[in-house]
C-alpha positions as CSV (number, residue, x, y, z in Angstrom):
1,M,126.0,89.0,109.3
2,T,125.8,87.2,112.6
3,D,122.5,85.9,114.0
4,R,121.8,87.9,117.1
5,G,118.7,85.8,117.9
6,H,116.3,88.2,116.3
7,R,113.0,86.6,115.5
8,P,110.1,88.5,114.0
9,V,107.1,88.7,116.3
10,T,103.9,87.3,114.9
11,H,100.7,89.2,115.5
12,D,97.3,87.7,115.4
13,H,95.1,90.8,115.1
14,E,91.8,89.0,115.5
15,A,93.0,87.3,118.7
16,F,94.3,90.5,120.0
17,L,91.1,92.3,119.2
18,E,88.9,89.6,120.8
19,K,90.9,89.9,124.0
20,A,91.1,93.7,124.0
21,L,87.4,94.1,123.4
22,K,86.8,92.5,126.8
23,R,88.5,95.4,128.6
24,K,86.2,98.2,129.8
25,G,86.0,101.1,127.5
26,F,88.1,99.6,124.8
27,G,85.2,98.7,122.5
28,E,83.9,102.3,122.5
29,A,87.3,103.8,121.9
30,Y,88.0,101.3,119.1
31,D,84.7,102.1,117.5
32,D,85.4,105.8,117.7
33,L,88.6,105.2,115.6
34,E,87.1,102.6,113.2
35,D,87.4,104.8,110.1
36,E,91.0,105.7,111.0
37,Y,91.9,102.0,111.5
38,L,90.2,101.2,108.1
39,L,92.3,103.9,106.4
40,V,95.5,102.6,108.0
41,R,94.7,99.0,106.9
42,E,94.1,100.3,103.3
43,L,97.4,102.3,103.3
44,L,99.5,99.4,104.7
45,G,97.9,96.9,102.4
46,A,98.5,99.0,99.3
47,R,102.1,99.6,100.3
48,M,102.7,95.9,101.0
49,R,101.1,94.8,97.7
50,A,103.4,97.3,96.0
51,G,106.4,95.8,97.8
52,L,107.6,99.1,99.0
53,T,109.2,100.3,102.2
54,Q,108.2,103.5,104.0
55,E,111.5,105.1,102.8
56,E,110.6,104.3,99.2
57,V,107.1,105.7,99.5
58,A,108.5,108.8,101.2
59,E,111.0,109.3,98.4
60,S,108.3,109.0,95.7
61,M,106.1,111.4,97.6
62,G,108.9,113.9,98.2
63,T,108.6,113.7,102.0
64,T,110.3,111.9,104.9
65,K,110.0,108.4,106.3
66,S,108.7,109.8,109.5
67,A,105.9,111.6,107.6
68,V,104.9,108.3,106.0
69,S,105.0,106.6,109.4
70,R,102.7,109.3,110.9
71,L,100.3,108.8,107.9
72,E,100.2,105.1,108.6
73,A,99.5,105.5,112.3
74,A,95.8,105.5,113.4
75,G,94.4,108.4,115.3
76,K,97.6,110.5,115.2
77,H,97.1,112.4,112.0
78,S,94.3,113.4,109.6
79,P,95.8,113.5,106.2
80,S,94.6,115.8,103.5
81,V,93.1,114.5,100.2
82,T,96.2,115.8,98.5
83,T,98.5,113.8,100.8
84,L,96.3,110.7,100.2
85,K,96.6,111.1,96.5
86,K,100.4,111.4,96.7
87,Y,100.6,108.3,98.8
88,A,98.2,106.4,96.5
89,Q,100.3,107.4,93.4
90,A,103.5,106.3,95.2
91,V,102.1,102.8,95.8
92,G,100.4,102.5,92.4
93,C,96.8,103.2,93.4
94,D,94.1,105.7,92.9
95,V,92.0,107.3,95.6
96,E,88.2,106.9,95.5
97,I,86.0,108.9,97.9
98,H,82.4,108.0,98.4
99,L,79.7,109.6,100.5
100,V,77.2,106.9,101.5
101,P,73.7,108.0,102.6
102,T,72.9,107.3,106.2
103,L,70.0,104.8,106.5
104,E,67.0,106.5,108.0
105,R,66.1,105.2,111.4
106,S,62.5,104.3,111.9
107,S,60.8,106.2,114.8
């Protein structure tokens, strides 16, 4: 295979976030999607630890690569618990769901 000059682009998420948070409205929008971003990081981390591609996860789940891609995209799709369980099984994980009591605010 010939080298066509392709070089992977590095991404420093912390530096990106620090810069982006200075833009008007970004912080609020980012906070509104915090749970979605957390879920995406969990999904991607589990898939990377398993050493699997989106195609391999899709095959294991009985779905398409594009469906897995949508699942791994923040803010675009709200997966069902059944879908999360299928994804978790495909990457060798279990799903745990916890409801955490809200701290009462003092008046």
